[in-house]
C-alpha positions, -999 to +999 in steps of 0.1 A: -474+926+400-493+895+388-518+877+408-512+844+427-546+833+414-547+808+385-575+798+362-582+764+378-567+740+354-585+719+328-592+684+339-576+690+373-599+675+400-577+681+431-589+692+465-571+725+459-535+737+455-510+740+483-478+761+480-451+750+505-418+767+511-389+748+525-405+716+511-376+692+506-371+681+542-385+680+577-420+694+583-422+708+548-416+675+531-440+657+555-467+682+548-462+679+510-466+641+513-497+644+535-515+670+513-507+650+481-522+619+498-553+640+506-558+648+469-542+682+468-520+696+440-488+709+455-461+734+445-430+725+464-404+753+468-368+752+479-334+764+465-319+731+455-332+721+421-317+686+422-332+678+456-365+694+445-367+671+414-361+640+435-388+651+460-413+659+432-407+624+417-415+608+450-446+630+455-459+621+421-458+585+430-482+593+459-505+617+440-541+609+433-554+611+397-558+647+386-534+661+411-503+681+400-469+682+417-448+712+406-412+718+418-401+754+419-364+762+426-366+796+443-350+816+471-380+832+487-359+860+501-355+874+465-377+904+455-392+885+426-404+855+447-441+863+445-438+869+408-421+836+403-448+818+422-475+837+403-460+826+370-457+790+381-493+787+392-506+804+360-484+781+338-501+751+353-536+765+356-536+765+393-551+788+420-535+793+454-558+778+480-533+772+508-499+788+514-475+772+540-446+793+550-422+767+563-388+779+551-367+792+579-333+791+596-318+792+631-286+804+647-271+789+678-249+807+703-247+842+718-258+870+695-224+887+697-208+857+681-231+857+650-219+873+618-239+902+604-245+883+572-260+854+590-283+876+611-294+895+580-301+862+563-322+850+592-343+882+593-347+881+555-360+845+556-378+841+589-394+876+589-393+895+556-400+867+532-427+852+553-444+887+557-442+894+520-457+860+510-484+862+536-494+897+526-495+888+489-515+857+494-542+872+516-546+901+491-554+875+465-575+852+487-598+879+502-616+889+470-623+852+464-637+847+499-615+817+507-580+806+514-557+796+542-521+807+551-502+785+575-471+800+591-446+778+609-433+794+641-418+777+672-425+772+708-395+795+713-416+823+701-433+825+735-402+834+754-369+852+749-342+826+740-306+833+752-282+815+729-308+815+701-319+851+706-325+861+670-342+828+661-366+830+691-373+867+684-381+859+647-406+832+658-422+856+683-428+879+653-444+851+633-468+842+661-478+879+666-482+886+629-503+855+622-527+860+651-532+897+643-538+891+606-561+862+612-582+886+634-581+913+607-595+888+582-625+878+604-656+871+583-637+872+550-634+834+546-596+836+547-577+822+577-541+827+589-530+799+612-497+797+631-480+764+640-461+764+673-441+732+675-415+721+700-383+704+688-385+684+656-365+653+649-344+668+621-309+682+616-322+717+622-319+718+660-289+695+661-270+719+639-274+747+664-259+725+692-279+744+718-301+719+737-291+702+769-298+665+776-324+676+802-342+698+776-344+669+752-358+646+779-383+672+791-395+681+757-386+652+733-384+659+696-414+650+675-412+633+641-420+656+612-448+633+601-465+635+635-463+673+634-476+673+598-507+653+609-513+677+638-511+706+614-535+690+589-560+683+617-557+719+629-562+732+594-592+710+589-608+723+621-600+759+614-577+764+643-559+797+645-530+784+667-518+748+663-495+734+689-485+698+681-480+674+710-492+673+746-459+684+761-456+714+738-492+724+745-486+723+782-454+743+779-470+769+756-494+777+783-468+778+810-445+801+790-472+826+786-482+826+823-448+825+840-429+858+843-399+865+821-375+869+851-381+832+857-383+819+821-354+837+805-327+824+828-342+789+826-343+790+788-308+803+787-296+773+807-316+749+787-302+763+754-266+767+765-243+754+738-231+719+740-199+704+723 
């Protein structure tokens, strides 16, 4: 398998290269815009080529001199995903400095009502692809003594989530994996951070139809741009766990302290399906 490491790029004076999955909307798009404004080259990944091209054009308008914006139409669940990323970086003379695993999906409703195909897709995207990309990236970064992987989880990863059971479980996995691998890499110069946001003001949560009005008042959705700024600050300060927003930070502590016999029924009520 080829390496994610590129040769650096003649004449490229960017602050480093960021590869972002799920980069055409929501947090991924907001991060792409933010890193481009901070003089990074970016490789934006999603499945929709037409949407990617439009996003790349907008990012190039924001890019500083010497920074490269590369769209890569790719389903990260495919076995050749790391090879495709390798080839793209090498083609443009770039090295992977930061990997942001943002691509993910959710399913609303009781597990018994989910189709096997949807469940397999969720596991493939939220768990298998993220693990494969994280593993491959840190293997390349460690010999160089630098690099950063940022995995996007969810506040739901701190508690079992009735009516979003598979989604919450997948995000619990992301939190556990990220914190463990970050510890394994101590002293290597490579970091693995995990982002634990609450609701995001996108179509993602709305499509699952699984949040009560009380839930939305108690933990209001944050704008993707605000979450992206929080992630960038956390990355800049080397934080291992990044929880954007005061309400989410408070709840992240509470969910880890309170017993599951209390939090699980409450979460199930908050996430009950709405019309």
